[in-house]
MMTF fields as JSON, N, C-alpha, C and O atoms, coordinates in Angstrom:
{
  "mmtfVersion": "1.0.0",
  "mmtfProducer": "UNKNOWN",
  "numBonds": 467,
  "numAtoms": 468,
  "numGroups": 117,
  "numChains": 1,
  "numModels": 1,
  "chainsPerModel": [1],
  "groupsPerChain": [117],
  "chainIdList": ["A"],
  "bondAtomList": [4, 2, 8, 6, 12, 10, 16, 14, 20, 18, 24, 22, 28, 26, 32, 30, 36, 34, 40, 38, 44, 42, 48, 46, 52, 50, 56, 54, 60, 58, 64, 62, 68, 66, 72, 70, 76, 74, 80, 78, 84, 82, 88, 86, 92, 90, 96, 94, 100, 98, 104, 102, 108, 106, 112, 110, 116, 114, 120, 118, 124, 122, 128, 126, 132, 130, 136, 134, 140, 138, 144, 142, 148, 146, 152, 150, 156, 154, 160, 158, 164, 162, 168, 166, 172, 170, 176, 174, 180, 178, 184, 182, 188, 186, 192, 190, 196, 194, 200, 198, 204, 202, 208, 206, 212, 210, 216, 214, 220, 218, 224, 222, 228, 226, 232, 230, 236, 234, 240, 238, 244, 242, 248, 246, 252, 250, 256, 254, 260, 258, 264, 262, 268, 266, 272, 270, 276, 274, 280, 278, 284, 282, 288, 286, 292, 290, 296, 294, 300, 298, 304, 302, 308, 306, 312, 310, 316, 314, 320, 318, 324, 322, 328, 326, 332, 330, 336, 334, 340, 338, 344, 342, 348, 346, 352, 350, 356, 354, 360, 358, 364, 362, 368, 366, 372, 370, 376, 374, 380, 378, 384, 382, 388, 386, 392, 390, 396, 394, 400, 398, 404, 402, 408, 406, 412, 410, 416, 414, 420, 418, 424, 422, 428, 426, 432, 430, 436, 434, 440, 438, 444, 442, 448, 446, 452, 450, 456, 454, 460, 458, 464, 462],
  "bondOrderList": [1, 1, 1, 1, 1, 1, 1, 1, 1, 1, 1, 1, 1, 1, 1, 1, 1, 1, 1, 1, 1, 1, 1, 1, 1, 1, 1, 1, 1, 1, 1, 1, 1, 1, 1, 1, 1, 1, 1, 1, 1, 1, 1, 1, 1, 1, 1, 1, 1, 1, 1, 1, 1, 1, 1, 1, 1, 1, 1, 1, 1, 1, 1, 1, 1, 1, 1, 1, 1, 1, 1, 1, 1, 1, 1, 1, 1, 1, 1, 1, 1, 1, 1, 1, 1, 1, 1, 1, 1, 1, 1, 1, 1, 1, 1, 1, 1, 1, 1, 1, 1, 1, 1, 1, 1, 1, 1, 1, 1, 1, 1, 1, 1, 1, 1, 1],
  "groupList": [{"groupName": "MET", "atomNameList": ["N", "CA", "C", "O"], "elementList": ["N", "C", "C", "O"], "formalChargeList": [0, 0, 0, 0], "bondAtomList": [1, 0, 2, 1, 3, 2], "bondOrderList": [1, 1, 2], "singleLetterCode": "M", "chemCompType": "L-PEPTIDE LINKING"}, {"groupName": "HIS", "atomNameList": ["N", "CA", "C", "O"], "elementList": ["N", "C", "C", "O"], "formalChargeList": [0, 0, 0, 0], "bondAtomList": [1, 0, 2, 1, 3, 2], "bondOrderList": [1, 1, 2], "singleLetterCode": "H", "chemCompType": "L-PEPTIDE LINKING"}, {"groupName": "ARG", "atomNameList": ["N", "CA", "C", "O"], "elementList": ["N", "C", "C", "O"], "formalChargeList": [0, 0, 0, 0], "bondAtomList": [1, 0, 2, 1, 3, 2], "bondOrderList": [1, 1, 2], "singleLetterCode": "R", "chemCompType": "L-PEPTIDE LINKING"}, {"groupName": "PRO", "atomNameList": ["N", "CA", "C", "O"], "elementList": ["N", "C", "C", "O"], "formalChargeList": [0, 0, 0, 0], "bondAtomList": [1, 0, 2, 1, 3, 2], "bondOrderList": [1, 1, 2], "singleLetterCode": "P", "chemCompType": "L-PEPTIDE LINKING"}, {"groupName": "ALA", "atomNameList": ["N", "CA", "C", "O"], "elementList": ["N", "C", "C", "O"], "formalChargeList": [0, 0, 0, 0], "bondAtomList": [1, 0, 2, 1, 3, 2], "bondOrderList": [1, 1, 2], "singleLetterCode": "A", "chemCompType": "L-PEPTIDE LINKING"}, {"groupName": "VAL", "atomNameList": ["N", "CA", "C", "O"], "elementList": ["N", "C", "C", "O"], "formalChargeList": [0, 0, 0, 0], "bondAtomList": [1, 0, 2, 1, 3, 2], "bondOrderList": [1, 1, 2], "singleLetterCode": "V", "chemCompType": "L-PEPTIDE LINKING"}, {"groupName": "THR", "atomNameList": ["N", "CA", "C", "O"], "elementList": ["N", "C", "C", "O"], "formalChargeList": [0, 0, 0, 0], "bondAtomList": [1, 0, 2, 1, 3, 2], "bondOrderList": [1, 1, 2], "singleLetterCode": "T", "chemCompType": "L-PEPTIDE LINKING"}, {"groupName": "GLU", "atomNameList": ["N", "CA", "C", "O"], "elementList": ["N", "C", "C", "O"], "formalChargeList": [0, 0, 0, 0], "bondAtomList": [1, 0, 2, 1, 3, 2], "bondOrderList": [1, 1, 2], "singleLetterCode": "E", "chemCompType": "L-PEPTIDE LINKING"}, {"groupName": "LEU", "atomNameList": ["N", "CA", "C", "O"], "elementList": ["N", "C", "C", "O"], "formalChargeList": [0, 0, 0, 0], "bondAtomList": [1, 0, 2, 1, 3, 2], "bondOrderList": [1, 1, 2], "singleLetterCode": "L", "chemCompType": "L-PEPTIDE LINKING"}, {"groupName": "ASP", "atomNameList": ["N", "CA", "C", "O"], "elementList": ["N", "C", "C", "O"], "formalChargeList": [0, 0, 0, 0], "bondAtomList": [1, 0, 2, 1, 3, 2], "bondOrderList": [1, 1, 2], "singleLetterCode": "D", "chemCompType": "L-PEPTIDE LINKING"}, {"groupName": "ILE", "atomNameList": ["N", "CA", "C", "O"], "elementList": ["N", "C", "C", "O"], "formalChargeList": [0, 0, 0, 0], "bondAtomList": [1, 0, 2, 1, 3, 2], "bondOrderList": [1, 1, 2], "singleLetterCode": "I", "chemCompType": "L-PEPTIDE LINKING"}, {"groupName": "CYS", "atomNameList": ["N", "CA", "C", "O"], "elementList": ["N", "C", "C", "O"], "formalChargeList": [0, 0, 0, 0], "bondAtomList": [1, 0, 2, 1, 3, 2], "bondOrderList": [1, 1, 2], "singleLetterCode": "C", "chemCompType": "L-PEPTIDE LINKING"}, {"groupName": "LYS", "atomNameList": ["N", "CA", "C", "O"], "elementList": ["N", "C", "C", "O"], "formalChargeList": [0, 0, 0, 0], "bondAtomList": [1, 0, 2, 1, 3, 2], "bondOrderList": [1, 1, 2], "singleLetterCode": "K", "chemCompType": "L-PEPTIDE LINKING"}, {"groupName": "ASN", "atomNameList": ["N", "CA", "C", "O"], "elementList": ["N", "C", "C", "O"], "formalChargeList": [0, 0, 0, 0], "bondAtomList": [1, 0, 2, 1, 3, 2], "bondOrderList": [1, 1, 2], "singleLetterCode": "N", "chemCompType": "L-PEPTIDE LINKING"}, {"groupName": "TYR", "atomNameList": ["N", "CA", "C", "O"], "elementList": ["N", "C", "C", "O"], "formalChargeList": [0, 0, 0, 0], "bondAtomList": [1, 0, 2, 1, 3, 2], "bondOrderList": [1, 1, 2], "singleLetterCode": "Y", "chemCompType": "L-PEPTIDE LINKING"}, {"groupName": "GLN", "atomNameList": ["N", "CA", "C", "O"], "elementList": ["N", "C", "C", "O"], "formalChargeList": [0, 0, 0, 0], "bondAtomList": [1, 0, 2, 1, 3, 2], "bondOrderList": [1, 1, 2], "singleLetterCode": "Q", "chemCompType": "L-PEPTIDE LINKING"}, {"groupName": "GLY", "atomNameList": ["N", "CA", "C", "O"], "elementList": ["N", "C", "C", "O"], "formalChargeList": [0, 0, 0, 0], "bondAtomList": [1, 0, 2, 1, 3, 2], "bondOrderList": [1, 1, 2], "singleLetterCode": "G", "chemCompType": "PEPTIDE LINKING"}, {"groupName": "PHE", "atomNameList": ["N", "CA", "C", "O"], "elementList": ["N", "C", "C", "O"], "formalChargeList": [0, 0, 0, 0], "bondAtomList": [1, 0, 2, 1, 3, 2], "bondOrderList": [1, 1, 2], "singleLetterCode": "F", "chemCompType": "L-PEPTIDE LINKING"}, {"groupName": "SER", "atomNameList": ["N", "CA", "C", "O"], "elementList": ["N", "C", "C", "O"], "formalChargeList": [0, 0, 0, 0], "bondAtomList": [1, 0, 2, 1, 3, 2], "bondOrderList": [1, 1, 2], "singleLetterCode": "S", "chemCompType": "L-PEPTIDE LINKING"}, {"groupName": "TRP", "atomNameList": ["N", "CA", "C", "O"], "elementList": ["N", "C", "C", "O"], "formalChargeList": [0, 0, 0, 0], "bondAtomList": [1, 0, 2, 1, 3, 2], "bondOrderList": [1, 1, 2], "singleLetterCode": "W", "chemCompType": "L-PEPTIDE LINKING"}],
  "groupTypeList": [0, 1, 2, 3, 4, 3, 4, 5, 6, 7, 8, 2, 9, 10, 8, 11, 10, 12, 6, 7, 2, 6, 5, 2, 13, 9, 13, 6, 10, 6, 1, 7, 2, 12, 8, 14, 15, 8, 15, 7, 4, 8, 4, 16, 13, 12, 5, 10, 5, 7, 7, 2, 5, 9, 16, 6, 0, 2, 10, 12, 6, 16, 13, 12, 2, 5, 7, 17, 2, 15, 10, 7, 4, 2, 3, 15, 2, 12, 12, 15, 3, 6, 3, 8, 5, 2, 12, 18, 6, 4, 1, 12, 3, 18, 4, 9, 2, 3, 19, 2, 2, 14, 3, 4, 4, 2, 1, 10, 11, 6, 6, 3, 3, 8, 4, 4, 3],
  "groupIdList": [1, 2, 3, 4, 5, 6, 7, 8, 9, 10, 11, 12, 13, 14, 15, 16, 17, 18, 19, 20, 21, 22, 23, 24, 25, 26, 27, 28, 29, 30, 31, 32, 33, 34, 35, 36, 37, 38, 39, 40, 41, 42, 43, 44, 45, 46, 47, 48, 49, 50, 51, 52, 53, 54, 55, 56, 57, 58, 59, 60, 61, 62, 63, 64, 65, 66, 67, 68, 69, 70, 71, 72, 73, 74, 75, 76, 77, 78, 79, 80, 81, 82, 83, 84, 85, 86, 87, 88, 89, 90, 91, 92, 93, 94, 95, 96, 97, 98, 99, 100, 101, 102, 103, 104, 105, 106, 107, 108, 109, 110, 111, 112, 113, 114, 115, 116, 117],
  "secStructList": [7, 7, 7, 7, 7, 7, 7, 2, 2, 2, 2, 2, 2, 2, 1, 3, 3, 3, 3, 3, 3, 3, 7, 7, 6, 6, 1, 3, 3, 3, 3, 6, 6, 3, 3, 3, 3, 3, 1, 1, 7, 7, 6, 6, 7, 3, 3, 3, 3, 3, 3, 3, 6, 6, 1, 7, 3, 3, 3, 3, 3, 6, 6, 3, 3, 3, 7, 3, 3, 3, 3, 1, 1, 7, 7, 7, 7, 7, 7, 7, 7, 7, 7, 7, 7, 7, 7, 7, 7, 7, 7, 7, 7, 7, 6, 6, 1, 2, 2, 2, 2, 1, 7, 4, 4, 4, 4, 1, 7, 7, 1, 7, 7, 7, 7, 7, 7],
  "xCoordList": [19.178, 19.4, 18.079, 17.964, 17.094, 15.79, 14.835, 14.964, 13.898, 12.838, 11.801, 11.568, 11.166, 10.101, 8.893, 8.64, 8.171, 6.994, 5.93, 5.717, 5.263, 4.216, 3.02, 2.839, 2.221, 1.025, 0.034, 0.128, -0.909, -1.891, -2.711, -3.02, -3.07, -3.857, -3.075, -3.641, -1.778, -0.952, -0.859, -0.864, -0.775, -0.727, -2.014, -1.967, -3.147, -4.418, -4.455, -5.003, -3.865, -3.819, -2.836, -3.042, -1.782, -0.762, -1.177, -1.031, -1.694, -2.039, -3.487, -4.325, -3.759, -5.09, -4.958, -3.933, -5.997, -6.017, -6.678, -7.817, -5.952, -6.458, -6.729, -5.881, -7.935, -8.281, -8.878, -9.58, -8.587, -9.074, -10.349, -10.437, -11.323, -12.604, -12.946, -12.532, -13.7, -14.201, -15.665, -16.451, -16.025, -17.399, -18.246, -17.876, -19.374, -20.27, -21.091, -21.053, -21.838, -22.617, -23.689, -24.095, -24.154, -25.166, -24.54, -25.223, -23.24, -22.469, -22.463, -22.606, -22.3, -22.181, -20.875, -20.292, -20.426, -19.284, -19.64, -20.532, -18.953, -19.107, -17.776, -16.7, -17.889, -16.698, -17.085, -17.977, -16.408, -16.68, -18.155, -18.784, -18.688, -20.066, -21.117, -22.266, -20.744, -21.688, -21.714, -20.726, -22.846, -23.062, -23.098, -23.779, -22.36, -22.274, -22.636, -22.163, -23.479, -23.888, -23.059, -23.059, -22.346, -21.552, -22.45, -23.35, -22.201, -23.024, -22.606, -23.339, -21.448, -20.981, -21.048, -20.987, -21.171, -21.214, -19.788, -19.113, -19.331, -17.974, -17.973, -17.001, -19.033, -19.173, -17.964, -17.55, -17.4, -16.267, -14.914, -13.894, -14.867, -13.596, -13.154, -13.944, -11.89, -11.331, -11.385, -11.13, -11.719, -11.7, -10.91, -10.743, -10.43, -9.693, -10.569, -11.041, -10.786, -11.536, -10.506, -9.671, -10.573, -9.643, -10.388, -11.368, -9.913, -10.446, -9.475, -8.32, -9.936, -9.083, -8.975, -9.773, -7.994, -7.761, -8.923, -9.271, -9.525, -10.631, -11.964, -12.989, -11.978, -13.184, -13.954, -14.939, -13.525, -14.223, -13.754, -12.739, -14.511, -14.175, -14.271, -15.147, -13.362, -13.365, -13.21, -12.572, -13.81, -13.639, -13.05, -13.55, -11.972, -11.28, -11.076, -10.924, -11.08, -10.659, -9.54, -9.774, -8.35, -7.184, -6.99, -6.894, -6.928, -6.839, -8.176, -8.258, -9.21, -10.528, -11.378, -11.472, -11.985, -12.849, -14.243, -14.774, -14.829, -16.132, -17.15, -16.909, -18.28, -19.352, -20.074, -20.212, -20.534, -21.193, -22.168, -22.159, -23.019, -23.915, -24.095, -24.049, -24.3, -24.514, -25.967, -26.875, -26.183, -27.535, -27.73, -26.767, -28.987, -29.304, -29.401, -28.992, -29.941, -30.138, -29.676, -29.633, -29.34, -28.894, -30.055, -31.189, -29.81, -30.887, -31.506, -30.802, -32.815, -33.513, -33.258, -33.275, -33.027, -32.797, -34.131, -35.132, -34.152, -35.37, -35.633, -34.779, -36.832, -37.176, -37.575, -38.395, -36.979, -37.322, -38.506, -38.559, -39.444, -40.608, -40.191, -39.354, -40.793, -40.473, -41.129, -42.296, -40.416, -40.997, -42.108, -42.019, -43.142, -44.242, -43.793, -43.242, -44.036, -43.669, -44.927, -45.904, -44.898, -46.049, -45.992, -44.925, -47.153, -47.211, -46.96, -47.438, -46.207, -45.894, -47.122, -47.644, -47.562, -48.674, -48.066, -47.916, -47.726, -47.087, -48.065, -49.273, -47.556, -48.381, -48.939, -48.185, -50.224, -50.863, -51.297, -52.091, -50.782, -51.15, -52.653, -53.297, -53.165, -54.608, -55.005, -54.156, -56.299, -56.812, -56.759, -56.85, -56.617, -56.626, -55.232, -55.058, -54.274, -52.925, -52.937, -53.725, -52.088, -52.143, -51.966, -52.672, -51.077, -50.86, -52.009, -52.081, -52.897, -54.052, -55.257, -56.234, -55.208, -56.337, -56.491, -57.6, -55.398, -55.424, -55.261, -54.508, -55.961, -55.783, -54.381, -53.73, -53.929, -52.58, -52.403, -51.282, -53.475, -53.359, -52.968, -52.382, -53.256, -52.946, -51.451, -50.95, -50.747, -49.301, -48.499, -47.297, -49.145, -48.43, -48.359, -49.344, -47.251, -47.042, -47.89, -47.801, -48.694, -49.599, -49.147, -49.808, -48.059, -47.567, -46.872, -46.194, -47.018, -46.351, -44.848, -44.404, -44.083, -42.628, -42.235, -42.946, -41.112, -40.616, -40.199, -39.635, -40.494, -40.123, -38.652, -38.097, -38.018, -36.586, -36.388, -37.121, -35.44, -35.239, -34.579, -34.355],
  "yCoordList": [141.105, 142.114, 142.677, 143.887, 141.833, 142.298, 142.384, 141.678, 143.253, 143.386, 142.314, 141.926, 141.816, 140.831, 141.512, 142.697, 140.753, 141.281, 141.694, 141.0, 142.816, 143.235, 142.299, 141.579, 142.311, 141.472, 141.925, 143.038, 141.051, 141.344, 142.577, 143.382, 142.74, 143.905, 145.201, 146.23, 145.146, 146.33, 146.656, 147.83, 145.641, 145.886, 146.56, 147.43, 146.158, 146.774, 148.247, 149.081, 148.555, 149.954, 150.768, 151.962, 150.128, 150.825, 150.977, 152.051, 149.898, 149.9, 150.349, 149.571, 151.59, 152.137, 153.618, 154.248, 154.144, 155.558, 156.303, 156.015, 157.26, 158.009, 159.453, 160.118, 159.918, 161.313, 161.906, 161.228, 163.18, 163.853, 164.619, 165.268, 164.542, 165.231, 165.948, 165.525, 167.03, 167.749, 167.398, 167.441, 167.053, 166.671, 167.938, 168.89, 167.94, 169.097, 169.112, 168.168, 170.204, 170.369, 169.3, 169.018, 168.699, 167.648, 166.256, 165.262, 166.18, 164.928, 164.133, 162.91, 164.814, 164.152, 164.544, 165.587, 163.674, 163.985, 163.554, 162.728, 164.105, 163.654, 163.061, 163.554, 161.993, 161.342, 160.729, 159.884, 161.164, 160.711, 160.852, 159.921, 162.046, 162.41, 161.571, 161.509, 160.945, 160.187, 160.814, 161.395, 160.695, 161.316, 160.242, 159.227, 160.474, 159.501, 160.175, 161.268, 159.501, 159.981, 159.249, 158.019, 160.008, 159.409, 159.147, 159.933, 158.045, 157.664, 158.389, 158.361, 159.033, 159.784, 161.27, 161.68, 162.066, 163.522, 164.048, 164.202, 164.324, 164.813, 166.1, 166.378, 166.881, 168.082, 168.994, 169.309, 169.418, 170.321, 169.639, 170.293, 168.351, 167.631, 167.082, 166.991, 166.721, 166.099, 164.584, 164.05, 163.906, 162.443, 161.992, 162.747, 160.759, 160.166, 159.093, 158.188, 159.192, 158.182, 157.288, 157.762, 155.987, 155.012, 154.139, 153.476, 154.152, 153.25, 152.085, 152.266, 150.911, 149.729, 149.082, 149.366, 148.221, 147.509, 146.584, 146.41, 145.991, 145.057, 145.771, 145.104, 147.109, 147.859, 148.351, 149.075, 147.972, 148.439, 149.848, 150.331, 150.48, 151.836, 151.925, 151.314, 152.691, 152.939, 154.426, 155.133, 154.883, 156.267, 156.243, 155.552, 157.012, 157.031, 158.471, 159.392, 158.623, 159.875, 159.505, 158.85, 159.927, 159.461, 157.979, 157.583, 157.157, 155.703, 155.024, 153.796, 155.803, 155.262, 155.155, 156.102, 154.001, 153.764, 154.343, 154.192, 155.001, 155.638, 154.872, 154.589, 154.54, 153.87, 154.891, 156.051, 154.461, 155.362, 154.566, 153.335, 155.306, 154.683, 155.668, 156.882, 155.135, 155.981, 156.433, 155.64, 157.715, 158.25, 158.901, 159.266, 159.041, 159.592, 161.105, 161.756, 161.682, 163.125, 163.639, 162.904, 164.895, 165.536, 165.608, 165.849, 165.407, 165.496, 166.893, 167.894, 166.949, 168.228, 168.941, 168.332, 170.209, 171.022, 171.281, 171.554, 171.198, 171.473, 172.968, 173.785, 173.304, 174.719, 175.22, 174.617, 176.329, 176.923, 177.851, 178.571, 177.836, 178.702, 180.163, 180.588, 180.916, 182.338, 183.032, 182.774, 183.894, 184.571, 185.52, 186.162, 185.591, 186.494, 187.93, 188.264, 188.76, 190.162, 190.921, 190.948, 191.523, 192.275, 193.685, 194.289, 194.19, 195.56, 196.489, 196.269, 197.514, 198.465, 199.314, 199.997, 199.262, 200.109, 201.19, 201.024, 202.281, 203.381, 203.949, 203.976, 204.384, 204.936, 206.283, 207.18, 206.416, 207.669, 208.347, 207.789, 209.542, 210.228, 210.508, 210.736, 210.482, 210.685, 212.127, 213.015, 212.341, 213.647, 214.678, 215.874, 214.267, 215.237, 215.752, 216.312, 215.583, 216.084, 217.616, 218.168, 218.309, 219.777, 220.443, 221.407, 219.976, 220.626, 220.386, 221.04, 219.475, 219.232, 220.087, 220.162, 220.713, 221.508, 222.82, 223.328, 223.348, 224.665, 224.49, 223.624, 225.306, 225.208, 225.637, 226.394, 225.168, 225.456, 226.926, 227.43, 227.638, 229.04, 229.911, 230.974, 229.522, 230.34, 230.333, 231.232, 229.361, 229.267, 230.087, 230.28, 230.568, 231.359, 232.802, 233.318, 233.432, 234.81, 235.749, 235.717, 236.566, 237.453, 238.896, 239.731, 239.235, 240.619, 240.914, 240.041, 242.133, 242.459, 242.593, 242.931, 242.331, 242.454, 243.92, 244.846, 244.09, 245.445, 246.121, 245.498, 247.401, 248.177, 248.489, 248.681, 248.544, 248.85, 250.345, 251.099, 250.848, 252.297, 252.986, 254.195],
  "zCoordList": [298.079, 297.097, 296.575, 296.382, 296.346, 295.889, 297.065, 298.065, 296.907, 297.9, 297.679, 296.534, 298.727, 298.505, 297.85, 298.065, 297.062, 296.36, 297.37, 298.364, 297.124, 298.056, 297.991, 297.009, 299.017, 299.069, 297.998, 297.479, 297.679, 296.631, 296.987, 296.109, 298.257, 298.655, 298.475, 298.107, 298.735, 298.51, 297.038, 296.667, 296.182, 294.742, 294.246, 293.376, 294.798, 294.406, 294.803, 294.082, 295.955, 296.384, 295.544, 295.325, 295.08, 294.303, 292.846, 292.264, 292.257, 290.833, 290.604, 290.15, 290.919, 290.686, 290.329, 290.589, 289.742, 289.384, 290.539, 290.908, 291.101, 292.249, 291.834, 291.24, 292.164, 291.907, 293.175, 293.926, 293.399, 294.593, 294.262, 293.219, 295.139, 294.976, 296.276, 297.356, 296.165, 297.33, 297.52, 296.574, 298.739, 299.049, 299.151, 299.839, 298.467, 298.481, 299.76, 300.549, 299.959, 301.191, 301.367, 302.494, 300.268, 300.372, 300.414, 300.167, 300.727, 300.845, 299.552, 299.573, 298.429, 297.134, 296.482, 296.78, 295.575, 294.721, 293.304, 293.106, 292.333, 290.953, 290.51, 290.85, 289.746, 289.206, 287.866, 287.789, 286.825, 285.46, 285.099, 284.597, 285.369, 285.046, 285.765, 285.327, 286.831, 287.655, 289.029, 289.479, 289.691, 290.978, 292.062, 291.92, 293.143, 294.238, 295.558, 295.867, 296.323, 297.646, 298.691, 298.739, 299.534, 300.602, 301.804, 302.098, 302.492, 303.634, 304.912, 305.9, 304.909, 306.072, 305.77, 304.61, 306.805, 306.655, 306.565, 307.583, 305.347, 305.115, 304.298, 303.595, 304.376, 303.547, 303.703, 304.819, 302.567, 302.555, 302.638, 302.421, 302.943, 303.061, 301.71, 300.77, 301.634, 300.433, 300.592, 301.672, 299.512, 299.492, 298.267, 297.309, 298.311, 297.202, 296.572, 297.261, 295.268, 294.53, 293.849, 293.079, 294.141, 293.562, 292.56, 292.901, 291.33, 290.301, 290.192, 289.805, 290.527, 290.556, 289.183, 288.29, 289.021, 287.763, 287.436, 286.268, 288.464, 288.23, 287.981, 287.834, 287.929, 287.609, 288.818, 288.671, 290.001, 291.194, 291.553, 291.054, 292.418, 292.829, 294.348, 294.961, 294.947, 296.385, 296.608, 295.828, 297.697, 298.109, 299.506, 300.394, 299.692, 300.976, 301.434, 300.632, 302.738, 303.35, 304.321, 305.336, 304.001, 304.762, 304.487, 303.325, 305.514, 305.353, 305.6, 305.595, 305.814, 306.139, 304.873, 304.092, 304.685, 303.532, 303.807, 304.907, 302.81, 302.958, 302.122, 300.948, 302.724, 301.995, 301.126, 301.513, 299.952, 299.012, 298.169, 298.164, 297.449, 296.471, 295.326, 295.522, 294.14, 292.974, 292.953, 293.202, 292.655, 292.571, 291.212, 290.538, 290.823, 289.5, 289.511, 288.55, 290.59, 290.65, 292.003, 292.989, 292.022, 293.248, 294.238, 293.823, 295.529, 296.524, 296.527, 296.39, 296.685, 296.7, 298.025, 299.094, 297.927, 299.105, 299.797, 299.134, 301.102, 301.849, 301.785, 302.13, 301.336, 301.242, 302.62, 303.312, 302.993, 304.267, 304.046, 303.049, 304.963, 304.766, 304.774, 305.57, 303.874, 303.81, 304.985, 305.28, 305.652, 306.804, 306.36, 305.313, 307.171, 306.866, 307.1, 308.15, 306.115, 306.226, 306.614, 305.865, 307.764, 308.221, 307.661, 307.554, 307.311, 306.828, 308.005, 309.118, 307.726, 308.774, 309.064, 308.184, 310.278, 310.696, 311.574, 312.784, 310.947, 311.661, 312.684, 312.449, 313.777, 314.836, 314.387, 314.009, 314.43, 314.07, 315.368, 316.124, 315.628, 316.87, 316.915, 315.892, 318.095, 318.252, 317.94, 317.863, 317.763, 317.356, 318.488, 318.214, 319.721, 320.812, 321.182, 322.265, 320.34, 320.6, 320.501, 319.732, 321.255, 321.29, 319.924, 319.628, 319.111, 317.821, 316.853, 315.813, 317.169, 316.313, 316.725, 315.979, 317.863, 318.334, 317.562, 317.399, 317.104, 316.454, 314.959, 314.514, 314.176, 312.728, 312.328, 313.048, 311.216, 310.739, 310.409, 310.478, 310.05, 309.674, 310.862, 310.655, 312.055, 313.212, 313.496, 314.171, 313.006, 313.262, 312.268, 312.449, 311.228, 310.225, 310.73, 311.259, 310.579, 311.028, 310.16, 308.933, 310.794, 310.053, 310.061, 309.443, 310.725, 310.743, 309.437, 308.895, 308.906, 307.636, 307.857, 308.954, 306.831, 306.958, 307.187, 306.795, 307.817, 308.109, 306.808, 305.908, 306.742, 305.553, 305.594, 306.676, 304.482, 304.416, 304.589, 303.949, 305.418, 305.632, 304.487, 304.541]
}
């Protein structure tokens, strides 16, 4: 009539507070204002943080347990070197080009305008 009592390990899994967290790009999560570094690369995935009755904490993804450690500060991002911006050296045509041989005044029309009839 009654079900047999679950094993002690099952009770620990059942009697705990579970919260879902998203792993950041640097493989860290925050839980209760503390920062934890995951030992596996799970960036962008969801994990379950279990707070047990005895005060211990576990982090799981699916049924797999994830190793972690508490850290004080977020890992520093590696700075990528800024690319060198070269000044544009526009091509300057040489002095012997045909349009440079003649002065600009010769290209202006020197004939007087036609008189109106």
